N, CA, C and O atoms as CSV, one atom per row, in Angstrom:
chain,resi,resn,atom,element,x,y,z
A,1,MET,N,N,-88.668,-78.904,-16.225
A,1,MET,CA,C,-88.639,-78.409,-14.474
A,1,MET,C,C,-87.530,-78.000,-14.080
A,1,MET,O,O,-86.529,-78.692,-13.892
A,2,THR,N,N,-87.688,-76.406,-13.874
A,2,THR,CA,C,-86.458,-75.808,-13.099
A,2,THR,C,C,-85.870,-75.844,-12.407
A,2,THR,O,O,-86.214,-76.995,-12.138
A,3,PRO,N,N,-84.864,-75.569,-11.416
A,3,PRO,CA,C,-84.636,-76.132,-10.429
A,3,PRO,C,C,-85.332,-74.960,-9.298
A,3,PRO,O,O,-84.528,-74.161,-9.777
A,4,ARG,N,N,-85.677,-74.578,-8.814
A,4,ARG,CA,C,-86.801,-73.942,-7.563
A,4,ARG,C,C,-88.266,-74.686,-7.407
A,4,ARG,O,O,-89.172,-74.438,-6.611
A,5,GLU,N,N,-88.181,-75.698,-8.460
A,5,GLU,CA,C,-89.827,-76.599,-8.484
A,5,GLU,C,C,-88.966,-77.998,-7.657
A,5,GLU,O,O,-89.554,-79.054,-7.890
A,6,HIS,N,N,-87.709,-78.166,-6.759
A,6,HIS,CA,C,-87.234,-79.218,-6.379
A,6,HIS,C,C,-86.581,-78.348,-4.816
A,6,HIS,O,O,-86.171,-78.864,-3.776
A,7,LEU,N,N,-86.703,-76.863,-5.199
A,7,LEU,CA,C,-85.588,-76.505,-3.652
A,7,LEU,C,C,-87.590,-77.132,-2.505
A,7,LEU,O,O,-88.691,-77.218,-3.049
A,8,THR,N,N,-87.274,-77.424,-0.913
A,8,THR,CA,C,-88.020,-77.249,-0.541
A,8,THR,C,C,-88.529,-75.758,-0.039
A,8,THR,O,O,-87.950,-74.689,-0.231
A,9,ALA,N,N,-90.009,-76.031,0.791
A,9,ALA,CA,C,-90.180,-74.730,1.205
A,9,ALA,C,C,-89.015,-74.160,2.099
A,9,ALA,O,O,-88.673,-73.008,1.832
A,10,ARG,N,N,-88.395,-74.768,3.067
A,10,ARG,CA,C,-87.238,-74.637,4.043
A,10,ARG,C,C,-85.752,-73.973,3.308
A,10,ARG,O,O,-85.012,-73.151,3.848
A,11,GLU,N,N,-85.565,-74.616,1.879
A,11,GLU,CA,C,-84.669,-74.104,1.300
A,11,GLU,C,C,-84.750,-72.521,1.017
A,11,GLU,O,O,-84.063,-71.636,1.526
A,12,ILE,N,N,-86.018,-72.385,-0.157
A,12,ILE,CA,C,-86.642,-70.926,-0.996
A,12,ILE,C,C,-87.195,-70.592,0.212
A,12,ILE,O,O,-88.345,-70.438,-0.201
A,13,GLN,N,N,-87.305,-70.243,1.990
A,13,GLN,CA,C,-87.396,-69.960,2.932
A,13,GLN,C,C,-86.370,-68.487,3.129
A,13,GLN,O,O,-86.429,-67.268,2.969
A,14,ILE,N,N,-85.192,-69.836,3.704
A,14,ILE,CA,C,-83.619,-69.187,4.111
A,14,ILE,C,C,-83.274,-69.117,2.743
A,14,ILE,O,O,-82.393,-68.257,2.776
A,15,ALA,N,N,-83.420,-69.550,1.237
A,15,ALA,CA,C,-82.670,-68.496,0.311
A,15,ALA,C,C,-83.107,-67.195,0.227
A,15,ALA,O,O,-82.282,-66.360,-0.144
A,16,ILE,N,N,-84.305,-66.814,0.508
A,16,ILE,CA,C,-84.658,-65.493,0.604
A,16,ILE,C,C,-84.032,-64.302,1.588
A,16,ILE,O,O,-83.794,-63.104,1.437
A,17,LEU,N,N,-83.882,-65.311,2.729
A,17,LEU,CA,C,-83.597,-64.244,3.685
A,17,LEU,C,C,-82.126,-64.363,3.771
A,17,LEU,O,O,-81.599,-63.888,4.777
A,18,VAL,N,N,-81.092,-65.137,2.535
A,18,VAL,CA,C,-79.832,-65.178,2.197
A,18,VAL,C,C,-79.721,-63.487,1.245
A,18,VAL,O,O,-79.070,-62.470,1.483
A,19,TRP,N,N,-80.581,-63.807,0.263
A,19,TRP,CA,C,-80.767,-62.919,-0.896
A,19,TRP,C,C,-81.165,-61.659,0.524
A,19,TRP,O,O,-80.223,-60.868,0.574
A,20,GLU,N,N,-81.999,-61.392,1.353
A,20,GLU,CA,C,-82.590,-60.028,2.244
A,20,GLU,C,C,-80.997,-59.742,3.300
A,20,GLU,O,O,-81.074,-59.072,4.329
A,21,GLY,N,N,-80.111,-60.150,2.991
A,21,GLY,CA,C,-78.229,-60.306,3.904
A,21,GLY,C,C,-78.277,-61.060,4.882
A,21,GLY,O,O,-77.137,-61.460,5.119
A,22,LEU,N,N,-79.253,-61.599,5.808
A,22,LEU,CA,C,-79.234,-62.417,6.867
A,22,LEU,C,C,-77.838,-63.215,7.242
A,22,LEU,O,O,-77.477,-64.047,6.410
A,23,THR,N,N,-77.239,-63.086,8.105
A,23,THR,CA,C,-76.080,-63.864,8.513
A,23,THR,C,C,-76.869,-65.168,8.453
A,23,THR,O,O,-78.078,-65.171,8.225
A,24,ASN,N,N,-76.047,-66.444,8.695
A,24,ASN,CA,C,-76.715,-67.629,9.292
A,24,ASN,C,C,-77.335,-67.601,10.475
A,24,ASN,O,O,-78.536,-67.409,10.666
A,25,ARG,N,N,-76.257,-67.851,11.493
A,25,ARG,CA,C,-77.117,-67.419,12.274
A,25,ARG,C,C,-78.236,-66.577,12.956
A,25,ARG,O,O,-79.016,-67.012,13.803
A,26,GLU,N,N,-78.196,-65.059,12.366
A,26,GLU,CA,C,-78.777,-65.202,12.065
A,26,GLU,C,C,-80.710,-65.420,11.316
A,26,GLU,O,O,-81.839,-64.942,11.431
A,27,ILE,N,N,-80.023,-66.364,10.653
A,27,ILE,CA,C,-81.278,-67.570,9.772
A,27,ILE,C,C,-81.806,-68.449,10.953
A,27,ILE,O,O,-82.895,-69.024,10.955
A,28,GLY,N,N,-81.021,-68.468,11.802
A,28,GLY,CA,C,-80.770,-69.562,12.736
A,28,GLY,C,C,-81.914,-69.129,13.747
A,28,GLY,O,O,-82.985,-69.658,14.045
A,29,LYS,N,N,-81.422,-68.226,14.067
A,29,LYS,CA,C,-82.320,-67.726,15.004
A,29,LYS,C,C,-83.768,-67.074,14.962
A,29,LYS,O,O,-84.574,-66.913,15.878
A,30,ILE,N,N,-83.844,-66.761,13.658
A,30,ILE,CA,C,-85.681,-66.719,12.889
A,30,ILE,C,C,-85.694,-67.834,13.330
A,30,ILE,O,O,-85.795,-68.076,14.533
A,31,ILE,N,N,-85.543,-69.135,11.972
A,31,ILE,CA,C,-85.640,-70.441,12.015
A,31,ILE,C,C,-86.273,-71.078,13.329
A,31,ILE,O,O,-87.162,-71.923,13.439
A,32,GLY,N,N,-85.331,-70.222,14.545
A,32,GLY,CA,C,-85.109,-71.751,15.316
A,32,GLY,C,C,-84.639,-72.540,15.158
A,32,GLY,O,O,-85.074,-73.474,15.830
A,33,THR,N,N,-83.287,-72.939,14.112
A,33,THR,CA,C,-82.195,-73.813,14.797
A,33,THR,C,C,-80.968,-73.686,14.737
A,33,THR,O,O,-80.766,-72.589,15.259
A,34,SER,N,N,-79.856,-74.177,14.384
A,34,SER,CA,C,-78.712,-74.242,14.708
A,34,SER,C,C,-77.922,-73.688,13.464
A,34,SER,O,O,-78.404,-74.140,12.426
A,35,GLU,N,N,-76.782,-72.788,13.240
A,35,GLU,CA,C,-76.527,-72.102,12.233
A,35,GLU,C,C,-76.011,-73.827,11.476
A,35,GLU,O,O,-76.757,-73.900,10.500
A,36,GLN,N,N,-75.298,-74.899,11.492
A,36,GLN,CA,C,-75.358,-76.374,11.385
A,36,GLN,C,C,-76.421,-76.671,10.638
A,36,GLN,O,O,-76.123,-77.520,9.798
A,37,VAL,N,N,-77.796,-76.256,10.574
A,37,VAL,CA,C,-78.581,-76.825,10.014
A,37,VAL,C,C,-78.637,-76.396,8.584
A,37,VAL,O,O,-78.558,-76.992,7.509
A,38,ILE,N,N,-78.868,-74.631,9.098
A,38,ILE,CA,C,-78.646,-73.658,7.771
A,38,ILE,C,C,-77.515,-73.852,7.160
A,38,ILE,O,O,-77.574,-73.282,6.070
A,39,LYS,N,N,-76.515,-74.370,7.313
A,39,LYS,CA,C,-75.459,-74.797,6.020
A,39,LYS,C,C,-76.025,-75.735,5.806
A,39,LYS,O,O,-76.664,-75.688,4.754
A,40,ASN,N,N,-76.101,-76.770,6.441
A,40,ASN,CA,C,-76.837,-78.347,5.413
A,40,ASN,C,C,-78.110,-77.819,4.365
A,40,ASN,O,O,-78.033,-78.100,3.169
A,41,HIS,N,N,-79.013,-77.215,4.775
A,41,HIS,CA,C,-80.113,-76.036,4.012
A,41,HIS,C,C,-79.378,-75.607,2.746
A,41,HIS,O,O,-79.652,-76.107,1.655
A,42,LEU,N,N,-78.371,-74.606,2.919
A,42,LEU,CA,C,-77.307,-74.061,1.708
A,42,LEU,C,C,-76.826,-75.094,1.242
A,42,LEU,O,O,-76.960,-75.047,0.019
A,43,ARG,N,N,-76.356,-75.966,1.542
A,43,ARG,CA,C,-75.537,-76.685,0.656
A,43,ARG,C,C,-76.502,-77.564,-0.336
A,43,ARG,O,O,-75.969,-77.840,-1.411
A,44,SER,N,N,-77.536,-77.938,-0.190
A,44,SER,CA,C,-79.118,-78.282,-0.563
A,44,SER,C,C,-79.309,-77.252,-2.039
A,44,SER,O,O,-79.102,-77.400,-3.243
A,45,ALA,N,N,-79.707,-76.409,-1.345
A,45,ALA,CA,C,-80.126,-75.622,-2.221
A,45,ALA,C,C,-78.687,-75.073,-3.124
A,45,ALA,O,O,-78.748,-74.967,-4.349
A,46,PHE,N,N,-78.003,-74.899,-2.711
A,46,PHE,CA,C,-76.539,-74.228,-3.628
A,46,PHE,C,C,-76.494,-75.501,-4.764
A,46,PHE,O,O,-76.438,-75.229,-5.963
A,47,ASP,N,N,-76.524,-76.939,-4.280
A,47,ASP,CA,C,-76.760,-77.927,-5.581
A,47,ASP,C,C,-77.650,-78.453,-6.807
A,47,ASP,O,O,-77.409,-78.921,-7.920
A,48,LYS,N,N,-78.648,-78.186,-6.155
A,48,LYS,CA,C,-79.786,-78.322,-6.875
A,48,LYS,C,C,-79.846,-77.027,-7.575
A,48,LYS,O,O,-80.571,-77.009,-8.569
A,49,ILE,N,N,-79.239,-75.953,-7.263
A,49,ILE,CA,C,-79.318,-74.376,-8.018
A,49,ILE,C,C,-78.944,-74.178,-8.816
A,49,ILE,O,O,-79.310,-73.502,-9.778
A,50,GLY,N,N,-77.595,-75.080,-8.460
A,50,GLY,CA,C,-76.381,-74.935,-9.256
A,50,GLY,C,C,-75.516,-73.874,-9.031
A,50,GLY,O,O,-74.876,-73.556,-10.033
A,51,VAL,N,N,-75.262,-73.126,-7.871
A,51,VAL,CA,C,-74.266,-72.136,-6.790
A,51,VAL,C,C,-73.145,-72.896,-6.802
A,51,VAL,O,O,-72.697,-73.956,-7.239
A,52,TRP,N,N,-72.824,-71.799,-6.052
A,52,TRP,CA,C,-71.543,-72.241,-5.738
A,52,TRP,C,C,-71.226,-71.287,-3.646
A,52,TRP,O,O,-70.555,-71.519,-2.640
A,53,SER,N,N,-72.244,-70.252,-4.132
A,53,SER,CA,C,-71.948,-69.149,-2.770
A,53,SER,C,C,-72.973,-69.071,-2.281
A,53,SER,O,O,-73.751,-69.851,-2.830
A,54,ARG,N,N,-73.487,-68.434,-1.378
A,54,ARG,CA,C,-74.551,-67.158,-0.674
A,54,ARG,C,C,-74.418,-65.780,-1.788
A,54,ARG,O,O,-75.370,-65.026,-1.585
A,55,LEU,N,N,-73.598,-65.320,-2.775
A,55,LEU,CA,C,-73.326,-63.871,-3.256
A,55,LEU,C,C,-74.142,-65.439,-4.682
A,55,LEU,O,O,-75.317,-65.790,-4.570
A,56,GLU,N,N,-73.573,-65.814,-5.355
A,56,GLU,CA,C,-73.933,-66.282,-6.045
A,56,GLU,C,C,-75.549,-66.588,-5.974
A,56,GLU,O,O,-76.356,-66.227,-6.830
A,57,LEU,N,N,-75.918,-67.481,-4.530
A,57,LEU,CA,C,-77.344,-67.809,-4.496
A,57,LEU,C,C,-78.657,-66.481,-4.579
A,57,LEU,O,O,-79.679,-66.377,-5.256
A,58,ALA,N,N,-77.865,-65.413,-3.299
A,58,ALA,CA,C,-78.563,-64.152,-3.753
A,58,ALA,C,C,-78.930,-63.814,-4.726
A,58,ALA,O,O,-80.060,-63.992,-5.181
A,59,MET,N,N,-77.966,-63.222,-5.259
A,59,MET,CA,C,-78.201,-63.064,-7.047
A,59,MET,C,C,-78.861,-63.659,-8.054
A,59,MET,O,O,-79.159,-63.072,-9.094
A,60,TYR,N,N,-79.216,-65.251,-7.725
A,60,TYR,CA,C,-80.195,-66.073,-8.260
A,60,TYR,C,C,-81.652,-65.853,-7.399
A,60,TYR,O,O,-82.713,-66.388,-7.722
A,61,VAL,N,N,-81.567,-65.430,-6.855
A,61,VAL,CA,C,-82.727,-65.069,-5.542
A,61,VAL,C,C,-83.539,-63.744,-6.658
A,61,VAL,O,O,-84.678,-63.709,-7.125
A,62,ALA,N,N,-82.422,-62.813,-6.783
A,62,ALA,CA,C,-83.014,-61.375,-7.103
A,62,ALA,C,C,-83.408,-61.417,-8.319
A,62,ALA,O,O,-84.565,-61.081,-8.573
A,63,SER,N,N,-82.420,-61.896,-9.474
A,63,SER,CA,C,-83.216,-62.162,-10.592
A,63,SER,C,C,-84.416,-63.211,-11.388
A,63,SER,O,O,-84.752,-63.539,-12.526
A,64,HIS,N,N,-84.849,-63.517,-9.703
A,64,HIS,CA,C,-85.937,-64.526,-10.062
A,64,HIS,C,C,-87.336,-64.309,-9.210
A,64,HIS,O,O,-88.289,-65.032,-8.919
A,65,GLY,N,N,-86.833,-62.468,-8.876
A,65,GLY,CA,C,-88.377,-61.891,-8.204
A,65,GLY,C,C,-88.132,-61.795,-7.019
A,65,GLY,O,O,-89.120,-61.664,-6.296
A,66,GLY,N,N,-86.490,-61.823,-6.219
A,66,GLY,CA,C,-86.565,-62.100,-4.577
A,66,GLY,C,C,-87.799,-62.131,-3.587
A,66,GLY,O,O,-88.488,-63.117,-3.851
A,67,LYS,N,N,-88.237,-61.503,-2.698
A,67,LYS,CA,C,-89.129,-62.017,-1.929
A,67,LYS,C,C,-90.480,-62.552,-2.526
A,67,LYS,O,O,-91.108,-63.349,-1.829
A,68,ALA,N,N,-91.065,-62.134,-3.943
A,68,ALA,CA,C,-92.078,-62.936,-4.111
A,68,ALA,C,C,-91.178,-64.183,-5.130
A,68,ALA,O,O,-91.901,-64.659,-6.006
A,69,TRP,N,N,-90.148,-64.577,-5.111
A,69,TRP,CA,C,-90.079,-65.919,-5.366
A,69,TRP,C,C,-90.158,-67.088,-4.983
A,69,TRP,O,O,-89.419,-66.840,-4.030
A,70,PRO,N,N,-90.428,-68.382,-4.820
A,70,PRO,CA,C,-91.194,-68.587,-6.228
A,70,PRO,C,C,-92.453,-67.871,-6.653
A,70,PRO,O,O,-92.855,-67.337,-5.619
A,71,PRO,N,N,-93.227,-67.601,-7.567
A,71,PRO,CA,C,-94.703,-67.056,-7.176
A,71,PRO,C,C,-95.329,-68.262,-6.598
A,71,PRO,O,O,-94.912,-69.418,-6.664
A,72,GLU,N,N,-96.375,-67.822,-6.033
A,72,GLU,CA,C,-97.680,-68.184,-5.662
A,72,GLU,C,C,-97.726,-69.779,-6.200
A,72,GLU,O,O,-97.504,-70.885,-5.706
A,73,SER,N,N,-98.036,-69.382,-7.165
A,73,SER,CA,C,-98.147,-70.946,-7.743
A,73,SER,C,C,-97.362,-72.073,-8.289
A,73,SER,O,O,-97.696,-73.061,-8.943
A,74,GLU,N,N,-95.878,-71.520,-7.702
A,74,GLU,CA,C,-94.639,-72.403,-7.645
A,74,GLU,C,C,-94.513,-73.115,-6.144
A,74,GLU,O,O,-94.469,-74.342,-6.065
A,75,ARG,N,N,-94.473,-72.492,-5.271
A,75,ARG,CA,C,-94.520,-73.413,-3.901
A,75,ARG,C,C,-94.674,-74.546,-3.517
A,75,ARG,O,O,-95.700,-75.173,-3.780
A,76,PRO,N,N,-93.769,-74.998,-2.875
A,76,PRO,CA,C,-93.792,-76.290,-2.922
A,76,PRO,C,C,-94.891,-76.088,-1.579
A,76,PRO,O,O,-94.912,-74.988,-1.027
A,77,ALA,N,N,-95.860,-77.279,-1.051
A,77,ALA,CA,C,-96.884,-77.428,-0.980
A,77,ALA,C,C,-96.279,-77.682,0.578
A,77,ALA,O,O,-97.122,-77.710,1.475
A,78,GLU,N,N,-95.204,-77.823,0.854
A,78,GLU,CA,C,-94.388,-78.081,2.899
A,78,GLU,C,C,-95.110,-75.839,3.067
A,78,GLU,O,O,-94.909,-74.988,2.200
A,79,PRO,N,N,-95.751,-75.643,4.213
A,79,PRO,CA,C,-95.763,-74.321,4.493
A,79,PRO,C,C,-94.842,-73.703,5.218
A,79,PRO,O,O,-94.035,-73.923,6.121
A,80,TYR,N,N,-95.393,-72.498,4.235
A,80,TYR,CA,C,-93.968,-71.357,5.002
A,80,TYR,C,C,-93.768,-70.890,7.115
A,80,TYR,O,O,-94.534,-70.749,8.068
A,81,ALA,N,N,-92.358,-70.826,6.876
A,81,ALA,CA,C,-92.600,-70.327,8.720
A,81,ALA,C,C,-93.347,-68.364,8.339
A,81,ALA,O,O,-93.206,-67.509,7.465
A,82,ASP,N,N,-93.943,-68.494,9.340
A,82,ASP,CA,C,-94.819,-66.860,9.516
A,82,ASP,C,C,-93.733,-65.961,9.488
A,82,ASP,O,O,-94.104,-64.796,9.635
A,83,ARG,N,N,-92.028,-66.168,9.294
A,83,ARG,CA,C,-91.242,-65.663,9.865
A,83,ARG,C,C,-90.334,-65.394,8.809
A,83,ARG,O,O,-89.174,-65.286,9.207
A,84,ILE,N,N,-90.513,-65.235,7.444
A,84,ILE,CA,C,-89.960,-64.889,6.490
A,84,ILE,C,C,-89.825,-63.580,6.533
A,84,ILE,O,O,-90.425,-63.107,7.498
A,85,GLY,N,N,-89.316,-62.846,5.920
A,85,GLY,CA,C,-88.516,-61.094,6.293
A,85,GLY,C,C,-88.588,-60.781,8.106
A,85,GLY,O,O,-88.522,-59.727,8.739
A,86,ALA,N,N,-88.676,-61.563,8.345
A,86,ALA,CA,C,-88.535,-60.750,10.309
A,86,ALA,C,C,-87.890,-60.300,10.494
A,86,ALA,O,O,-87.071,-60.499,9.597
A,87,ASP,N,N,-87.393,-59.435,11.397
A,87,ASP,CA,C,-86.513,-58.178,11.567
A,87,ASP,C,C,-86.051,-59.133,13.008
A,87,ASP,O,O,-85.216,-58.692,13.798
């Protein structure tokens, strides 16, 4: 089992938004939650993937397909928010 299989749909969504260059504040506005909740999701994703920073997380996402990560067949059952990649 690869690390991404343990990430929740929300953690994947946030990781992709980090890869796109958004700040925690911007991600929070898109998702409709606080910066602290975003930080909590990031900390959890960092632990699951084995990275230490937003840069390492972005590099992980980039090296695994960017916005297409994970492939449709490997995505968690939880629904994605409609706003992934929204401006």
